[in-house]
PyMOL Python script that loads the backbone (N, CA, C, O; Angstrom):
from pymol import cmd

cmd.read_pdbstr("""\
ATOM      1  N   MET A   1      83.547  36.605   0.339  1.00  0.00           N
ATOM      2  CA  MET A   1      84.103  35.527  -0.447  1.00  0.00           C
ATOM      3  C   MET A   1      85.117  36.135  -1.404  1.00  0.00           C
ATOM      4  O   MET A   1      84.742  36.760  -2.396  1.00  0.00           O
ATOM      5  N   SER A   2      86.346  35.962  -1.122  1.00  0.00           N
ATOM      6  CA  SER A   2      87.410  36.494  -1.950  1.00  0.00           C
ATOM      7  C   SER A   2      87.990  35.383  -2.821  1.00  0.00           C
ATOM      8  O   SER A   2      88.589  34.428  -2.327  1.00  0.00           O
ATOM      9  N   THR A   3      87.794  35.534  -4.127  1.00  0.00           N
ATOM     10  CA  THR A   3      88.272  34.529  -5.066  1.00  0.00           C
ATOM     11  C   THR A   3      88.944  35.234  -6.233  1.00  0.00           C
ATOM     12  O   THR A   3      88.343  36.125  -6.834  1.00  0.00           O
ATOM     13  N   PRO A   4      90.162  34.866  -6.567  1.00  0.00           N
ATOM     14  CA  PRO A   4      90.795  35.476  -7.731  1.00  0.00           C
ATOM     15  C   PRO A   4      90.118  35.009  -9.020  1.00  0.00           C
ATOM     16  O   PRO A   4      89.645  33.876  -9.106  1.00  0.00           O
ATOM     17  N   GLY A   5      90.076  35.868  -9.994  1.00  0.00           N
ATOM     18  CA  GLY A   5      89.475  35.497 -11.271  1.00  0.00           C
ATOM     19  C   GLY A   5      87.986  35.769 -11.299  1.00  0.00           C
ATOM     20  O   GLY A   5      87.468  36.564 -10.515  1.00  0.00           O
ATOM     21  N   ARG A   6      87.313  35.106 -12.202  1.00  0.00           N
ATOM     22  CA  ARG A   6      85.879  35.314 -12.401  1.00  0.00           C
ATOM     23  C   ARG A   6      85.057  34.236 -11.709  1.00  0.00           C
ATOM     24  O   ARG A   6      85.526  33.125 -11.462  1.00  0.00           O
ATOM     25  N   LEU A   7      83.825  34.599 -11.408  1.00  0.00           N
ATOM     26  CA  LEU A   7      82.850  33.657 -10.860  1.00  0.00           C
ATOM     27  C   LEU A   7      81.698  33.543 -11.841  1.00  0.00           C
ATOM     28  O   LEU A   7      81.387  34.496 -12.554  1.00  0.00           O
ATOM     29  N   SER A   8      81.076  32.402 -11.876  1.00  0.00           N
ATOM     30  CA  SER A   8      79.866  32.246 -12.680  1.00  0.00           C
ATOM     31  C   SER A   8      78.808  31.600 -11.807  1.00  0.00           C
ATOM     32  O   SER A   8      79.119  30.881 -10.857  1.00  0.00           O
ATOM     33  N   GLY A   9      77.555  31.865 -12.142  1.00  0.00           N
ATOM     34  CA  GLY A   9      76.487  31.311 -11.338  1.00  0.00           C
ATOM     35  C   GLY A   9      75.126  31.606 -11.935  1.00  0.00           C
ATOM     36  O   GLY A   9      74.973  31.775 -13.144  1.00  0.00           O
ATOM     37  N   LEU A  10      74.135  31.663 -11.044  1.00  0.00           N
ATOM     38  CA  LEU A  10      72.747  31.816 -11.456  1.00  0.00           C
ATOM     39  C   LEU A  10      72.095  32.986 -10.738  1.00  0.00           C
ATOM     40  O   LEU A  10      72.451  33.322  -9.608  1.00  0.00           O
ATOM     41  N   LEU A  11      71.135  33.597 -11.415  1.00  0.00           N
ATOM     42  CA  LEU A  11      70.261  34.601 -10.821  1.00  0.00           C
ATOM     43  C   LEU A  11      68.843  34.119 -11.078  1.00  0.00           C
ATOM     44  O   LEU A  11      68.396  34.074 -12.224  1.00  0.00           O
ATOM     45  N   LEU A  12      68.126  33.752 -10.000  1.00  0.00           N
ATOM     46  CA  LEU A  12      66.803  33.160 -10.148  1.00  0.00           C
ATOM     47  C   LEU A  12      65.798  33.836  -9.232  1.00  0.00           C
ATOM     48  O   LEU A  12      66.139  34.192  -8.104  1.00  0.00           O
ATOM     49  N   PRO A  13      64.567  34.021  -9.691  1.00  0.00           N
ATOM     50  CA  PRO A  13      63.508  34.426  -8.763  1.00  0.00           C
ATOM     51  C   PRO A  13      63.115  33.231  -7.895  1.00  0.00           C
ATOM     52  O   PRO A  13      63.182  32.087  -8.345  1.00  0.00           O
ATOM     53  N   LEU A  14      62.711  33.489  -6.673  1.00  0.00           N
ATOM     54  CA  LEU A  14      62.392  32.409  -5.740  1.00  0.00           C
ATOM     55  C   LEU A  14      61.323  31.478  -6.284  1.00  0.00           C
ATOM     56  O   LEU A  14      61.391  30.271  -6.052  1.00  0.00           O
ATOM     57  N   PHE A  15      60.329  32.009  -7.006  1.00  0.00           N
ATOM     58  CA  PHE A  15      59.245  31.156  -7.487  1.00  0.00           C
ATOM     59  C   PHE A  15      59.694  30.171  -8.558  1.00  0.00           C
ATOM     60  O   PHE A  15      58.947  29.249  -8.883  1.00  0.00           O
ATOM     61  N   SER A  16      60.888  30.337  -9.115  1.00  0.00           N
ATOM     62  CA  SER A  16      61.363  29.382 -10.122  1.00  0.00           C
ATOM     63  C   SER A  16      62.034  28.160  -9.494  1.00  0.00           C
ATOM     64  O   SER A  16      62.316  27.186 -10.190  1.00  0.00           O
ATOM     65  N   LEU A  17      62.287  28.203  -8.201  1.00  0.00           N
ATOM     66  CA  LEU A  17      62.850  27.050  -7.494  1.00  0.00           C
ATOM     67  C   LEU A  17      61.693  26.150  -7.088  1.00  0.00           C
ATOM     68  O   LEU A  17      60.944  26.471  -6.165  1.00  0.00           O
ATOM     69  N   ARG A  18      61.550  25.038  -7.767  1.00  0.00           N
ATOM     70  CA  ARG A  18      60.402  24.177  -7.518  1.00  0.00           C
ATOM     71  C   ARG A  18      60.830  22.764  -7.202  1.00  0.00           C
ATOM     72  O   ARG A  18      61.857  22.279  -7.677  1.00  0.00           O
ATOM     73  N   SER A  19      60.025  22.119  -6.394  1.00  0.00           N
ATOM     74  CA  SER A  19      60.214  20.709  -6.095  1.00  0.00           C
ATOM     75  C   SER A  19      58.841  20.050  -6.037  1.00  0.00           C
ATOM     76  O   SER A  19      57.817  20.722  -6.163  1.00  0.00           O
ATOM     77  N   ARG A  20      58.823  18.760  -5.848  1.00  0.00           N
ATOM     78  CA  ARG A  20      57.542  18.034  -5.809  1.00  0.00           C
ATOM     79  C   ARG A  20      56.754  18.325  -4.546  1.00  0.00           C
ATOM     80  O   ARG A  20      55.560  18.031  -4.496  1.00  0.00           O
ATOM     81  N   THR A  21      57.377  18.888  -3.529  1.00  0.00           N
ATOM     82  CA  THR A  21      56.703  19.082  -2.243  1.00  0.00           C
ATOM     83  C   THR A  21      56.351  20.525  -1.917  1.00  0.00           C
ATOM     84  O   THR A  21      55.882  20.794  -0.811  1.00  0.00           O
ATOM     85  N   ASP A  22      56.559  21.466  -2.837  1.00  0.00           N
ATOM     86  CA  ASP A  22      56.325  22.876  -2.481  1.00  0.00           C
ATOM     87  C   ASP A  22      55.048  23.467  -3.089  1.00  0.00           C
ATOM     88  O   ASP A  22      54.875  24.685  -3.056  1.00  0.00           O
ATOM     89  N   PHE A  23      54.178  22.670  -3.623  1.00  0.00           N
ATOM     90  CA  PHE A  23      52.891  23.107  -4.176  1.00  0.00           C
ATOM     91  C   PHE A  23      53.038  24.070  -5.344  1.00  0.00           C
ATOM     92  O   PHE A  23      52.089  24.786  -5.663  1.00  0.00           O
ATOM     93  N   GLY A  24      54.200  24.110  -5.993  1.00  0.00           N
ATOM     94  CA  GLY A  24      54.392  24.922  -7.183  1.00  0.00           C
ATOM     95  C   GLY A  24      54.590  26.402  -6.948  1.00  0.00           C
ATOM     96  O   GLY A  24      54.476  27.186  -7.890  1.00  0.00           O
ATOM     97  N   ILE A  25      54.882  26.816  -5.720  1.00  0.00           N
ATOM     98  CA  ILE A  25      55.048  28.243  -5.440  1.00  0.00           C
ATOM     99  C   ILE A  25      56.495  28.629  -5.198  1.00  0.00           C
ATOM    100  O   ILE A  25      56.788  29.804  -4.975  1.00  0.00           O
ATOM    101  N   GLY A  26      57.391  27.681  -5.236  1.00  0.00           N
ATOM    102  CA  GLY A  26      58.795  27.967  -4.968  1.00  0.00           C
ATOM    103  C   GLY A  26      59.080  27.914  -3.485  1.00  0.00           C
ATOM    104  O   GLY A  26      58.250  28.329  -2.675  1.00  0.00           O
ATOM    105  N   ASP A  27      60.218  27.418  -3.128  1.00  0.00           N
ATOM    106  CA  ASP A  27      60.541  27.228  -1.726  1.00  0.00           C
ATOM    107  C   ASP A  27      62.054  27.038  -1.608  1.00  0.00           C
ATOM    108  O   ASP A  27      62.702  26.573  -2.545  1.00  0.00           O
ATOM    109  N   PHE A  28      62.603  27.395  -0.466  1.00  0.00           N
ATOM    110  CA  PHE A  28      64.036  27.203  -0.256  1.00  0.00           C
ATOM    111  C   PHE A  28      64.394  25.731  -0.125  1.00  0.00           C
ATOM    112  O   PHE A  28      65.564  25.381  -0.277  1.00  0.00           O
ATOM    113  N   GLY A  29      63.441  24.866   0.148  1.00  0.00           N
ATOM    114  CA  GLY A  29      63.700  23.435   0.241  1.00  0.00           C
ATOM    115  C   GLY A  29      64.164  22.840  -1.073  1.00  0.00           C
ATOM    116  O   GLY A  29      64.816  21.796  -1.084  1.00  0.00           O
ATOM    117  N   ALA A  30      63.837  23.487  -2.176  1.00  0.00           N
ATOM    118  CA  ALA A  30      64.238  22.994  -3.491  1.00  0.00           C
ATOM    119  C   ALA A  30      65.704  23.293  -3.799  1.00  0.00           C
ATOM    120  O   ALA A  30      66.214  22.862  -4.833  1.00  0.00           O
ATOM    121  N   MET A  31      66.377  24.011  -2.933  1.00  0.00           N
ATOM    122  CA  MET A  31      67.770  24.386  -3.210  1.00  0.00           C
ATOM    123  C   MET A  31      68.734  23.217  -3.115  1.00  0.00           C
ATOM    124  O   MET A  31      69.807  23.261  -3.717  1.00  0.00           O
ATOM    125  N   ASP A  32      68.382  22.174  -2.376  1.00  0.00           N
ATOM    126  CA  ASP A  32      69.285  21.018  -2.274  1.00  0.00           C
ATOM    127  C   ASP A  32      69.592  20.437  -3.650  1.00  0.00           C
ATOM    128  O   ASP A  32      70.755  20.204  -3.981  1.00  0.00           O
ATOM    129  N   GLY A  33      68.564  20.206  -4.443  1.00  0.00           N
ATOM    130  CA  GLY A  33      68.765  19.690  -5.794  1.00  0.00           C
ATOM    131  C   GLY A  33      69.487  20.681  -6.681  1.00  0.00           C
ATOM    132  O   GLY A  33      70.301  20.299  -7.522  1.00  0.00           O
ATOM    133  N   LEU A  34      69.187  21.951  -6.493  1.00  0.00           N
ATOM    134  CA  LEU A  34      69.848  22.999  -7.278  1.00  0.00           C
ATOM    135  C   LEU A  34      71.338  23.056  -6.962  1.00  0.00           C
ATOM    136  O   LEU A  34      72.157  23.203  -7.869  1.00  0.00           O
ATOM    137  N   PHE A  35      71.693  22.940  -5.690  1.00  0.00           N
ATOM    138  CA  PHE A  35      73.106  22.969  -5.316  1.00  0.00           C
ATOM    139  C   PHE A  35      73.866  21.791  -5.908  1.00  0.00           C
ATOM    140  O   PHE A  35      75.015  21.940  -6.326  1.00  0.00           O
ATOM    141  N   ALA A  36      73.242  20.633  -5.946  1.00  0.00           N
ATOM    142  CA  ALA A  36      73.893  19.471  -6.557  1.00  0.00           C
ATOM    143  C   ALA A  36      74.136  19.715  -8.042  1.00  0.00           C
ATOM    144  O   ALA A  36      75.203  19.393  -8.565  1.00  0.00           O
ATOM    145  N   TRP A  37      73.142  20.284  -8.716  1.00  0.00           N
ATOM    146  CA  TRP A  37      73.299  20.589 -10.143  1.00  0.00           C
ATOM    147  C   TRP A  37      74.372  21.653 -10.348  1.00  0.00           C
ATOM    148  O   TRP A  37      75.185  21.547 -11.267  1.00  0.00           O
ATOM    149  N   MET A  38      74.378  22.685  -9.493  1.00  0.00           N
ATOM    150  CA  MET A  38      75.376  23.748  -9.628  1.00  0.00           C
ATOM    151  C   MET A  38      76.790  23.205  -9.439  1.00  0.00           C
ATOM    152  O   MET A  38      77.710  23.612 -10.147  1.00  0.00           O
ATOM    153  N   LYS A  39      76.964  22.297  -8.496  1.00  0.00           N
ATOM    154  CA  LYS A  39      78.288  21.716  -8.268  1.00  0.00           C
ATOM    155  C   LYS A  39      78.744  20.931  -9.492  1.00  0.00           C
ATOM    156  O   LYS A  39      79.902  21.032  -9.899  1.00  0.00           O
ATOM    157  N   ALA A  40      77.839  20.148 -10.081  1.00  0.00           N
ATOM    158  CA  ALA A  40      78.185  19.372 -11.275  1.00  0.00           C
ATOM    159  C   ALA A  40      78.499  20.279 -12.462  1.00  0.00           C
ATOM    160  O   ALA A  40      79.335  19.941 -13.300  1.00  0.00           O
ATOM    161  N   ALA A  41      77.829  21.431 -12.533  1.00  0.00           N
ATOM    162  CA  ALA A  41      78.033  22.373 -13.633  1.00  0.00           C
ATOM    163  C   ALA A  41      79.132  23.397 -13.327  1.00  0.00           C
ATOM    164  O   ALA A  41      79.382  24.301 -14.125  1.00  0.00           O
ATOM    165  N   ARG A  42      79.788  23.251 -12.165  1.00  0.00           N
ATOM    166  CA  ARG A  42      80.876  24.137 -11.733  1.00  0.00           C
ATOM    167  C   ARG A  42      80.439  25.595 -11.632  1.00  0.00           C
ATOM    168  O   ARG A  42      81.192  26.503 -11.983  1.00  0.00           O
ATOM    169  N   GLN A  43      79.220  25.809 -11.152  1.00  0.00           N
ATOM    170  CA  GLN A  43      78.709  27.150 -10.901  1.00  0.00           C
ATOM    171  C   GLN A  43      78.888  27.432  -9.412  1.00  0.00           C
ATOM    172  O   GLN A  43      78.611  26.573  -8.575  1.00  0.00           O
ATOM    173  N   ARG A  44      79.354  28.642  -9.085  1.00  0.00           N
ATOM    174  CA  ARG A  44      79.727  28.909  -7.706  1.00  0.00           C
ATOM    175  C   ARG A  44      78.941  30.018  -7.032  1.00  0.00           C
ATOM    176  O   ARG A  44      79.142  30.273  -5.844  1.00  0.00           O
ATOM    177  N   LEU A  45      78.053  30.683  -7.751  1.00  0.00           N
ATOM    178  CA  LEU A  45      77.369  31.844  -7.195  1.00  0.00           C
ATOM    179  C   LEU A  45      75.882  31.699  -7.452  1.00  0.00           C
ATOM    180  O   LEU A  45      75.463  31.412  -8.574  1.00  0.00           O
ATOM    181  N   LEU A  46      75.077  31.901  -6.400  1.00  0.00           N
ATOM    182  CA  LEU A  46      73.627  31.868  -6.540  1.00  0.00           C
ATOM    183  C   LEU A  46      73.059  33.153  -5.963  1.00  0.00           C
ATOM    184  O   LEU A  46      73.307  33.491  -4.805  1.00  0.00           O
ATOM    185  N   MET A  47      72.301  33.859  -6.775  1.00  0.00           N
ATOM    186  CA  MET A  47      71.589  35.054  -6.327  1.00  0.00           C
ATOM    187  C   MET A  47      70.103  34.799  -6.488  1.00  0.00           C
ATOM    188  O   MET A  47      69.660  34.330  -7.536  1.00  0.00           O
ATOM    189  N   VAL A  48      69.327  35.106  -5.447  1.00  0.00           N
ATOM    190  CA  VAL A  48      67.891  34.830  -5.461  1.00  0.00           C
ATOM    191  C   VAL A  48      67.139  36.147  -5.396  1.00  0.00           C
ATOM    192  O   VAL A  48      67.365  36.959  -4.499  1.00  0.00           O
ATOM    193  N   LEU A  49      66.243  36.351  -6.353  1.00  0.00           N
ATOM    194  CA  LEU A  49      65.386  37.522  -6.348  1.00  0.00           C
ATOM    195  C   LEU A  49      64.181  37.281  -5.436  1.00  0.00           C
ATOM    196  O   LEU A  49      63.729  36.143  -5.309  1.00  0.00           O
ATOM    197  N   PRO A  50      63.659  38.321  -4.806  1.00  0.00           N
ATOM    198  CA  PRO A  50      62.487  38.135  -3.931  1.00  0.00           C
ATOM    199  C   PRO A  50      61.232  37.807  -4.709  1.00  0.00           C
ATOM    200  O   PRO A  50      60.169  37.623  -4.118  1.00  0.00           O
TER     201      PRO A  50
END
""", "prot")
cmd.dss("prot")
cmd.show_as("cartoon", "prot")
cmd.util.cbc("prot")
cmd.orient("prot")
């Protein structure tokens, strides 16, 4: 991904991504809501810790 200038985004551990359907352990299914929020907040980079 080549972009001039700076990028901003989030660094999150996987267990912090939560939704009503993941039993509170974190899941990649919760990323849909996160991506919508990131787009509204103009954040372009997501890094996920194991």
